[in-house]
Each structure stands twice: as C-alpha cells, then as structure tokens.
N, CA, C and O atoms as a printed pandas DataFrame, in Angstrom:
     atom_number atom_name residue_name chain_id  residue_number  x_coord  y_coord  z_coord
0              1         N          MET        A               1  -12.325   51.401  -10.852
1              2        CA          MET        A               1  -12.382   49.987  -10.658
2              3         C          MET        A               1  -13.806   49.497  -10.865
3              4         O          MET        A               1  -14.784   50.061  -10.375
4              5         N          SER        A               2  -13.853   48.442  -11.601
5              6        CA          SER        A               2  -15.156   47.887  -11.920
6              7         C          SER        A               2  -15.422   46.658  -11.049
7              8         O          SER        A               2  -14.514   45.873  -10.778
8              9         N          ASP        A               3  -16.648   46.501  -10.624
9             10        CA          ASP        A               3  -17.042   45.351   -9.818
10            11         C          ASP        A               3  -17.470   44.174  -10.678
11            12         O          ASP        A               3  -17.813   43.112  -10.160
12            13         N          LYS        A               4  -17.450   44.359  -11.967
13            14        CA          LYS        A               4  -17.887   43.291  -12.854
14            15         C          LYS        A               4  -16.784   42.247  -13.009
15            16         O          LYS        A               4  -15.596   42.565  -13.065
16            17         N          VAL        A               5  -17.215   41.013  -13.075
17            18        CA          VAL        A               5  -16.291   39.906  -13.273
18            19         C          VAL        A               5  -16.583   39.312  -14.639
19            20         O          VAL        A               5  -17.714   38.948  -14.959
20            21         N          SER        A               6  -15.533   39.227  -15.425
21            22        CA          SER        A               6  -15.730   38.692  -16.762
22            23         C          SER        A               6  -15.585   37.166  -16.745
23            24         O          SER        A               6  -15.070   36.576  -15.794
24            25         N          LEU        A               7  -16.047   36.568  -17.807
25            26        CA          LEU        A               7  -15.924   35.119  -17.957
26            27         C          LEU        A               7  -14.453   34.707  -18.043
27            28         O          LEU        A               7  -14.080   33.620  -17.602
28            29         N          ARG        A               8  -13.645   35.560  -18.599
29            30        CA          ARG        A               8  -12.210   35.298  -18.705
30            31         C          ARG        A               8  -11.587   35.222  -17.318
31            32         O          ARG        A               8  -10.735   34.370  -17.066
32            33         N          ASP        A               9  -12.009   36.111  -16.411
33            34        CA          ASP        A               9  -11.503   36.074  -15.032
34            35         C          ASP        A               9  -11.849   34.745  -14.361
35            36         O          ASP        A               9  -11.026   34.155  -13.661
36            37         N          ILE        A              10  -13.057   34.297  -14.582
37            38        CA          ILE        A              10  -13.493   33.031  -14.004
38            39         C          ILE        A              10  -12.653   31.883  -14.571
39            40         O          ILE        A              10  -12.204   31.018  -13.819
40            41         N          TYR        A              11  -12.442   31.867  -15.870
41            42        CA          TYR        A              11  -11.619   30.820  -16.499
42            43         C          TYR        A              11  -10.196   30.835  -15.959
43            44         O          TYR        A              11   -9.615   29.784  -15.691
44            45         N          ASP        A              12   -9.635   32.033  -15.801
45            46        CA          ASP        A              12   -8.272   32.143  -15.282
46            47         C          ASP        A              12   -8.178   31.605  -13.852
47            48         O          ASP        A              12   -7.236   30.886  -13.518
48            49         N          ASN        A              13   -9.144   31.949  -13.019
49            50        CA          ASN        A              13   -9.129   31.464  -11.636
50            51         C          ASN        A              13   -9.326   29.952  -11.574
51            52         O          ASN        A              13   -8.685   29.278  -10.768
52            53         N          ILE        A              14  -10.189   29.425  -12.401
53            54        CA          ILE        A              14  -10.396   27.979  -12.436
54            55         C          ILE        A              14   -9.131   27.282  -12.912
55            56         O          ILE        A              14   -8.781   26.220  -12.397
56            57         N          ASP        A              15   -8.441   27.861  -13.886
57            58        CA          ASP        A              15   -7.195   27.271  -14.380
58            59         C          ASP        A              15   -6.127   27.274  -13.290
59            60         O          ASP        A              15   -5.384   26.302  -13.156
60            61         N          LYS        A              16   -6.040   28.349  -12.511
61            62        CA          LYS        A              16   -5.084   28.400  -11.400
62            63         C          LYS        A              16   -5.408   27.327  -10.367
63            64         O          LYS        A              16   -4.505   26.664   -9.858
64            65         N          LEU        A              17   -6.674   27.154  -10.059
65            66        CA          LEU        A              17   -7.081   26.124   -9.113
66            67         C          LEU        A              17   -6.755   24.726   -9.648
67            68         O          LEU        A              17   -6.304   23.854   -8.905
68            69         N          ARG        A              18   -6.989   24.530  -10.937
69            70        CA          ARG        A              18   -6.693   23.239  -11.544
70            71         C          ARG        A              18   -5.214   22.905  -11.427
71            72         O          ARG        A              18   -4.851   21.768  -11.126
72            73         N          VAL        A              19   -4.362   23.895  -11.664
73            74        CA          VAL        A              19   -2.914   23.684  -11.574
74            75         C          VAL        A              19   -2.518   23.368  -10.131
75            76         O          VAL        A              19   -1.724   22.457   -9.894
76            77         N          GLU        A              20   -3.064   24.112   -9.166
77            78        CA          GLU        A              20   -2.739   23.875   -7.760
78            79         C          GLU        A              20   -3.198   22.485   -7.312
79            80         O          GLU        A              20   -2.469   21.780   -6.614
80            81         N          ILE        A              21   -4.391   22.103   -7.711
81            82        CA          ILE        A              21   -4.911   20.785   -7.350
82            83         C          ILE        A              21   -4.076   19.691   -7.996
83            84         O          ILE        A              21   -3.803   18.667   -7.369
84            85         N          SER        A              22   -3.673   19.895   -9.227
85            86        CA          SER        A              22   -2.841   18.906   -9.921
86            87         C          SER        A              22   -1.507   18.715   -9.210
87            88         O          SER        A              22   -1.034   17.587   -9.072
88            89         N          ILE        A              23   -0.903   19.800   -8.761
89            90        CA          ILE        A              23    0.366   19.715   -8.036
90            91         C          ILE        A              23    0.179   18.944   -6.735
91            92         O          ILE        A              23    0.992   18.084   -6.397
92            93         N          ARG        A              24   -0.897   19.252   -6.000
93            94        CA          ARG        A              24   -1.145   18.565   -4.726
94            95         C          ARG        A              24   -1.430   17.083   -4.940
95            96         O          ARG        A              24   -0.945   16.244   -4.181
96            97         N          VAL        A              25   -2.199   16.760   -5.950
97            98        CA          VAL        A              25   -2.510   15.359   -6.229
98            99         C          VAL        A              25   -1.240   14.603   -6.607
99           100         O          VAL        A              25   -1.061   13.455   -6.200
100          101         N          ASN        A              26   -0.366   15.226   -7.372
101          102        CA          ASN        A              26    0.899   14.575   -7.739
102          103         C          ASN        A              26    1.768   14.321   -6.514
103          104         O          ASN        A              26    2.405   13.272   -6.416
104          105         N          ARG        A              27    1.802   15.268   -5.580
105          106        CA          ARG        A              27    2.574   15.081   -4.345
106          107         C          ARG        A              27    1.996   13.937   -3.523
107          108         O          ARG        A              27    2.736   13.100   -3.006
108          109         N          ILE        A              28    0.686   13.905   -3.407
109          110        CA          ILE        A              28    0.039   12.840   -2.648
110          111         C          ILE        A              28    0.284   11.493   -3.321
111          112         O          ILE        A              28    0.531   10.494   -2.646
112          113         N          ASP        A              29    0.216   11.466   -4.638
113          114        CA          ASP        A              29    0.457   10.221   -5.381
114          115         C          ASP        A              29    1.869    9.705   -5.133
115          116         O          ASP        A              29    2.070    8.500   -4.979
116          117         N          ASP        A              30    2.838   10.599   -5.092
117          118        CA          ASP        A              30    4.223   10.195   -4.814
118          119         C          ASP        A              30    4.338    9.591   -3.417
119          120         O          ASP        A              30    5.012    8.577   -3.232
120          121         N          ARG        A              31    3.684   10.208   -2.436
121          122        CA          ARG        A              31    3.736    9.709   -1.066
122          123         C          ARG        A              31    3.041    8.355   -0.956
123          124         O          ARG        A              31    3.515    7.469   -0.245
124          125         N          VAL        A              32    1.932    8.194   -1.649
125          126        CA          VAL        A              32    1.207    6.930   -1.618
126          127         C          VAL        A              32    2.054    5.822   -2.227
127          128         O          VAL        A              32    2.043    4.697   -1.726
128          129         N          GLN        A              33    2.778    6.112   -3.286
129          130        CA          GLN        A              33    3.635    5.106   -3.906
130          131         C          GLN        A              33    4.726    4.641   -2.953
131          132         O          GLN        A              33    5.071    3.460   -2.932
132          133         N          VAL        A              34    5.272    5.563   -2.164
133          134        CA          VAL        A              34    6.300    5.195   -1.185
134          135         C          VAL        A              34    5.698    4.272   -0.125
135          136         O          VAL        A              34    6.299    3.263    0.245
136          137         N          VAL        A              35    4.512    4.625    0.357
137          138        CA          VAL        A              35    3.862    3.802    1.378
138          139         C          VAL        A              35    3.499    2.429    0.815
139          140         O          VAL        A              35    3.652    1.418    1.501
140          141         N          GLU        A              36    3.024    2.388   -0.416
141          142        CA          GLU        A              36    2.681    1.105   -1.031
142          143         C          GLU        A              36    3.917    0.225   -1.189
143          144         O          GLU        A              36    3.843   -0.986   -0.978
144          145         N          ALA        A              37    5.031    0.809   -1.551
145          146        CA          ALA        A              37    6.264    0.026   -1.710
146          147         C          ALA        A              37    6.692   -0.564   -0.372
147          148         O          ALA        A              37    7.088   -1.728   -0.305
148          149         N          LYS        A              38    6.616    0.233    0.697
149          150        CA          LYS        A              38    6.988   -0.277    2.018
150          151         C          LYS        A              38    6.019   -1.360    2.478
151          152         O          LYS        A              38    6.435   -2.348    3.084
152          153         N          THR        A              39    4.744   -1.183    2.197
153          154        CA          THR        A              39    3.739   -2.176    2.574
154          155         C          THR        A              39    3.970   -3.479    1.815
155          156         O          THR        A              39    3.902   -4.557    2.404
156          157         N          ASP        A              40    4.240   -3.392    0.525
157          158        CA          ASP        A              40    4.509   -4.597   -0.262
158          159         C          ASP        A              40    5.745   -5.331    0.260
159          160         O          ASP        A              40    5.757   -6.560    0.331
160          161         N          ASN        A              41    6.773   -4.585    0.621
161          162        CA          ASN        A              41    7.988   -5.186    1.159
162          163         C          ASN        A              41    7.681   -5.896    2.473
163          164         O          ASN        A              41    8.129   -7.022    2.692
164          165         N          LEU        A              42    6.927   -5.249    3.338
165          166        CA          LEU        A              42    6.581   -5.839    4.626
166          167         C          LEU        A              42    5.717   -7.082    4.450
167          168         O          LEU        A              42    5.917   -8.077    5.147
168          169         N          LEU        A              43    4.762   -7.036    3.531
169          170        CA          LEU        A              43    3.917   -8.205    3.279
170          171         C          LEU        A              43    4.734   -9.380    2.751
171          172         O          LEU        A              43    4.446  -10.530    3.083
172          173         N          GLY        A              44    5.736   -9.108    1.944
173          174        CA          GLY        A              44    6.617  -10.166    1.461
174          175         C          GLY        A              44    7.389  -10.811    2.603
175          176         O          GLY        A              44    7.525  -12.033    2.659
176          177         N          LYS        A              45    7.892   -9.986    3.510
177          178        CA          LYS        A              45    8.633  -10.519    4.652
178          179         C          LYS        A              45    7.717  -11.335    5.560
179          180         O          LYS        A              45    8.111  -12.395    6.046
180          181         N          VAL        A              46    6.504  -10.851    5.791
181          182        CA          VAL        A              46    5.547  -11.588    6.621
182          183         C          VAL        A              46    5.203  -12.912    5.953
183          184         O          VAL        A              46    5.111  -13.936    6.630
184          185         N          GLY        A              47    5.014  -12.911    4.648
185          186        CA          GLY        A              47    4.708  -14.144    3.928
186          187         C          GLY        A              47    5.808  -15.177    4.061
187          188         O          GLY        A              47    5.531  -16.360    4.259
188          189         N          ILE        A              48    7.047  -14.743    3.953
189          190        CA          ILE        A              48    8.177  -15.665    4.107
190          191         C          ILE        A              48    8.229  -16.188    5.535
191          192         O          ILE        A              48    8.479  -17.374    5.751
192          193         N          GLY        A              49    7.997  -15.315    6.512
193          194        CA          GLY        A              49    7.990  -15.745    7.910
194          195         C          GLY        A              49    6.905  -16.768    8.182
195          196         O          GLY        A              49    7.145  -17.760    8.870
196          197         N          VAL        A              50    5.717  -16.537    7.649
197          198        CA          VAL        A              50    4.619  -17.488    7.829
198          199         C          VAL        A              50    4.961  -18.817    7.174
199          200         O          VAL        A              50    4.654  -19.877    7.720
200          201         N          MET        A              51    5.585  -18.767    6.022
201          202        CA          MET        A              51    5.967  -20.005    5.338
202          203         C          MET        A              51    6.965  -20.806    6.175
203          204         O          MET        A              51    6.834  -22.024    6.290
204          205         N          VAL        A              52    7.946  -20.143    6.752
205          206        CA          VAL        A              52    8.949  -20.826    7.563
206          207         C          VAL        A              52    8.305  -21.420    8.814
207          208         O          VAL        A              52    8.560  -22.575    9.157
208          209         N          VAL        A              53    7.476  -20.636    9.490
209          210        CA          VAL        A              53    6.827  -21.122   10.710
210          211         C          VAL        A              53    5.909  -22.303   10.394
211          212         O          VAL        A              53    5.901  -23.293   11.126
212          213         N          SER        A              54    5.141  -22.205    9.318
213          214        CA          SER        A              54    4.235  -23.303    8.979
214          215         C          SER        A              54    5.010  -24.561    8.591
215          216         O          SER        A              54    4.542  -25.674    8.833
216          217         N          THR        A              55    6.185  -24.398    7.996
217          218        CA          THR        A              55    7.024  -25.555    7.674
218          219         C          THR        A              55    7.473  -26.262    8.947
219          220         O          THR        A              55    7.425  -27.489    9.025
220          221         N          PHE        A              56    7.908  -25.495    9.944
221          222        CA          PHE        A              56    8.317  -26.098   11.210
222          223         C          PHE        A              56    7.142  -26.768   11.913
223          224         O          PHE        A              56    7.288  -27.867   12.448
224          225         N          ILE        A              57    5.994  -26.126   11.918
225          226        CA          ILE        A              57    4.825  -26.709   12.584
226          227         C          ILE        A              57    4.402  -28.004   11.889
227          228         O          ILE        A              57    4.134  -29.009   12.548
228          229         N          SER        A              58    4.345  -27.974   10.570
229          230        CA          SER        A              58    3.934  -29.193    9.863
230          231         C          SER        A              58    4.961  -30.308   10.036
231          232         O          SER        A              58    4.589  -31.477   10.134
232          233         N          SER        A              59    6.237  -29.967   10.073
233          234        CA          SER        A              59    7.274  -30.985   10.322
234          235         C          SER        A              59    7.117  -31.570   11.710
235          236         O          SER        A              59    7.280  -32.776   11.893
236          237         N          GLY        A              60    6.803  -30.739   12.691
237          238        CA          GLY        A              60    6.575  -31.220   14.056
238          239         C          GLY        A              60    5.374  -32.137   14.139
239          240         O          GLY        A              60    5.421  -33.154   14.831
240          241         N          VAL        A              61    4.302  -31.798   13.449
241          242        CA          VAL        A              61    3.108  -32.631   13.448
242          243         C          VAL        A              61    3.412  -33.979   12.795
243          244         O          VAL        A              61    2.996  -35.016   13.313
244          245         N          VAL        A              62    4.116  -33.987   11.689
245          246        CA          VAL        A              62    4.490  -35.241   11.019
246          247         C          VAL        A              62    5.375  -36.077   11.931
247          248         O          VAL        A              62    5.208  -37.294   12.006
248          249         N          TRP        A              63    6.300  -35.450   12.617
249          250        CA          TRP        A              63    7.175  -36.168   13.537
250          251         C          TRP        A              63    6.373  -36.797   14.676
251          252         O          TRP        A              63    6.604  -37.952   15.035
252          253         N          LEU        A              64    5.423  -36.032   15.250
253          254        CA          LEU        A              64    4.584  -36.571   16.314
254          255         C          LEU        A              64    3.774  -37.773   15.834
255          256         O          LEU        A              64    3.675  -38.778   16.537
256          257         N          PHE        A              65    3.205  -37.672   14.655
257          258        CA          PHE        A              65    2.442  -38.794   14.118
258          259         C          PHE        A              65    3.328  -40.016   13.920
259          260         O          PHE        A              65    2.904  -41.147   14.159
260          261         N          SER        A              66    4.549  -39.784   13.488
261          262        CA          SER        A              66    5.457  -40.930   13.279
262          263         C          SER        A              66    5.846  -41.553   14.608
263          264         O          SER        A              66    6.006  -42.771   14.680
264          265         N          VAL        A              67    6.003  -40.770   15.653
265          266        CA          VAL        A              67    6.320  -41.296   16.976
266          267         C          VAL        A              67    5.173  -42.152   17.490
267          268         O          VAL        A              67    5.400  -43.261   17.973
268          269         N          PHE        A              68    3.930  -41.647   17.391
269          270        CA          PHE        A              68    2.758  -42.408   17.855
270          271         C          PHE        A              68    2.500  -43.637   16.979
271          272         O          PHE        A              68    2.003  -44.653   17.467
272          273         N          LYS        A              69    2.826  -43.550   15.729
273          274        CA          LYS        A              69    2.607  -44.671   14.820
274          275         C          LYS        A              69    3.552  -45.825   15.162
275          276         O          LYS        A              69    3.174  -46.989   15.034
276          277         N          LYS        A              70    4.771  -45.513   15.593
277          278        CA          LYS        A              70    5.732  -46.543   15.961
278          279         C          LYS        A              70    5.299  -47.254   17.238
279          280         O          LYS        A              70    5.556  -48.448   17.397
280          281         N          ASP        A              71    4.641  -46.532   18.157
281          282        CA          ASP        A              71    4.199  -47.123   19.418
282          283         C          ASP        A              71    3.053  -48.105   19.211
283          284         O          ASP        A              71    2.897  -49.042   19.994
284          285         N          ILE        A              72    2.273  -47.912   18.199
285          286        CA          ILE        A              72    1.092  -48.762   17.987
286          287         C          ILE        A              72    1.462  -49.969   17.246
287          288         O          ILE        A              72    0.607  -50.810   16.969
C-alpha cells in the first residue's frame, strides 16, 4: 500500500463531494419552494383581509362624517 495520493484521487473525491452537495442543495431548494408557496398564499389571504377591514373602517368614517354633517 502506498501513502501517495494522486491528482486523480483528489479529482475523484472532489467530484463525489460536488455530487453530494448538489443533491443536498436540490433538496433544500425544493423545501424552500414549498415554504415560499405557503408564504405567498398566506400573504394573499392577509392582503384580502386587510382590504375588507379597511373598506369597513372607511365606510364607517364616511358614515360618521355624514351624520355630523347633517347635524350642522
């Protein structure tokens, strides 16, 4: 057995690491896409909720102004 390491051995080990890292990055990318989709869905629902609430608040403010305007 020789203790010498050839350049080919180094290239082979680096290639194995590259493949392993690529697999892990792809798995993480898939998980991130799932989280992003859920976040986008939630942000859409929050946006619609804010729109509905702001519509009611603005309608209430307009109604109050009309009530006070009639008194004057």
